[in-house]
Each structure stands twice: as structure tokens, then as C-alpha cells.
C-alpha positions in Angstrom: 87.5 123.1 69.7 87.0 119.4 69.4 85.0 117.8 72.2 87.1 114.7 71.9 90.1 116.7 73.2 88.2 117.1 76.4 86.4 113.8 76.8 84.8 113.8 80.3 85.6 110.1 80.8 89.2 110.6 79.8 89.5 113.6 82.1 87.9 111.7 85.0 90.2 108.7 84.5 93.3 110.9 84.6 92.3 112.9 87.6 90.9 110.0 89.6 93.0 107.0 88.7 96.4 108.1 87.5 98.8 109.1 90.3 102.3 110.0 88.9 102.3 113.2 86.9 105.4 114.4 85.1 105.0 118.1 84.7 107.0 119.4 81.7 108.1 122.9 82.2 108.1 122.8 86.0 111.0 124.7 87.4 111.5 126.2 90.9 109.8 129.5 89.9 106.7 129.8 92.1 105.4 132.6 89.8 104.9 130.2 87.0 101.5 128.5 86.3 103.2 125.1 86.2 104.3 125.5 89.8 100.9 126.4 91.1 99.2 123.5 89.2 101.9 121.0 90.3 101.3 122.2 93.9 97.5 121.6 93.4 98.2 118.1 91.9 100.2 117.3 95.1 97.4 118.6 97.3 95.1 116.2 95.4 97.4 113.3 96.2 99.4 113.1 93.0 103.1 112.4 92.8 104.7 115.3 90.8 107.8 114.8 88.7 109.4 118.0 87.6 110.7 117.9 84.0 112.9 120.9 83.0 116.2 121.3 81.2 117.6 122.9 84.4 117.7 119.5 86.0 120.6 118.5 83.8 122.6 120.3 86.5 123.1 117.7 89.3 123.1 120.6 91.8 119.6 121.7 90.8 117.4 121.8 93.9 114.2 119.8 94.2 110.9 121.5 93.3 108.0 121.0 95.7 110.1 118.5 97.5 110.5 116.3 94.4 113.7 115.4 92.4 113.5 116.8 88.9 114.7 115.4 85.6 116.0 117.1 82.5 113.9 114.8 80.2 111.1 112.3 80.4 113.5 109.6 79.4 115.6 110.3 82.5 112.8 109.4 84.9 113.7 106.0 86.4 110.2 104.9 87.3 106.8 104.7 85.5 104.9 107.9 84.8 101.2 107.9 84.4 100.4 111.3 83.0 102.7 113.8 81.1 101.3 117.3 81.8 102.7 119.7 79.3 103.3 123.4 80.0 104.8 124.4 76.7 103.6 126.5 73.8 101.6 124.6 71.2 104.4 124.6 68.6 106.8 122.9 71.1 104.4 120.6 72.9 104.1 117.8 70.3 107.5 116.4 71.0 106.5 115.8 74.6 103.5 113.8 73.5 105.8 111.6 71.4 108.1 111.2 74.4 105.1 110.3 76.6 104.2 107.5 74.2 107.8 106.4 74.1 108.1 106.0 77.9 104.8 104.2 78.2 102.7 106.9 79.9 99.0 106.2 80.2 98.0 109.8 79.4 99.1 113.2 78.1 97.6 116.4 79.2 98.2 119.7 77.3 97.4 122.7 79.4 94.9 125.5 78.7 95.7 127.1 75.4 98.0 124.3 74.2 96.6 122.6 71.1 98.3 120.3 68.6 95.9 118.3 66.5 98.7 116.2 65.0 100.0 115.3 68.4 96.5 114.4 69.5 96.0 112.1 66.5 99.4 110.4 66.9 99.0 110.0 70.7 95.5 108.6 70.7 96.4 106.3 67.6 99.2 104.9 69.8 96.6 104.0 72.4 97.5 106.8 74.9 94.7 108.9 76.3 95.1 112.7 75.7 93.4 115.9 76.9 94.1 119.3 75.4 93.3 122.9 76.1 92.2 122.6 79.7 93.7 122.5 83.2 93.2 120.1 86.1 92.2 123.0 88.3 89.4 123.9 85.9 88.3 120.3 85.6 88.3 119.8 89.4 86.2 123.0 89.8 83.8 121.9 87.0 83.3 118.6 88.9 82.7 120.5 92.2 85.8 119.1 93.8 
């Protein structure tokens, strides 16, 4: 593990200063980790934006009270952080999309590591965290 993937200043900035979080992989299934972490983000005052292919259907219901979108490019307002709940081999494309939409940060969840995506994202000037979870980091900080 590279400590630069979990830079405390980067983590603090994302958790404290960035408010709109697009959660890739968030569907309406409350048994999924993405759902519980998105609910925690909301409890902590973040605006959650569900990103899942199921939202290509205009009849798809909101998740956690929020309108979802099929892709990051479909979101009609700025996104601060793209929080990715996908396997490592599928996660990199979402880091690229986050850079393309002008997000300030990318967060790959616990167990999700893509060194190439980290290099490309940070080289583009976008902060990135990998292989941890906001819930873990808030606990670590005693919050």
C-alpha cells in the first residue's frame, strides 16, 4: 500500500470541504455497501448523487431521496467527489470520467486499487484516495 493513496490532508479535505458526492454503483438496494455509505454521507451533510446504469430508465425511482443518473456525464450540476464502488479492474474508467467532468476528487472504496488511475488522476490535478472508506476515516478521526 502506498501512503500517498491515503494522504491524511487529502482525506480531510474531501470529508470536510467537498459537499457533492457522486456515488458510482449506488442503486436502490439497501443491502449493498454503496447504499449504507451513501446514507452515512447524507447524515454527514453531503449531497449524494446516485450513479448507476439503472437510471437510464426514466421510471427509475430516486435513491435516498435523490435523483440518479446513468453516467457521470449525465449529471447536470458540478460534482465535488466521485466515490467509486466498483471492482479495481472496472474502477479506472470512472476516475477518467471524474477528471473529464471537473470533479475535485476521486475516492476508491476499500479494496479498490488502480495505480494507473491514481497516477493519471493526480497528474491531472485531481485529488484521489484509494483503498479506504469515509466511514473508516471518520471513525479514525473520532467523528
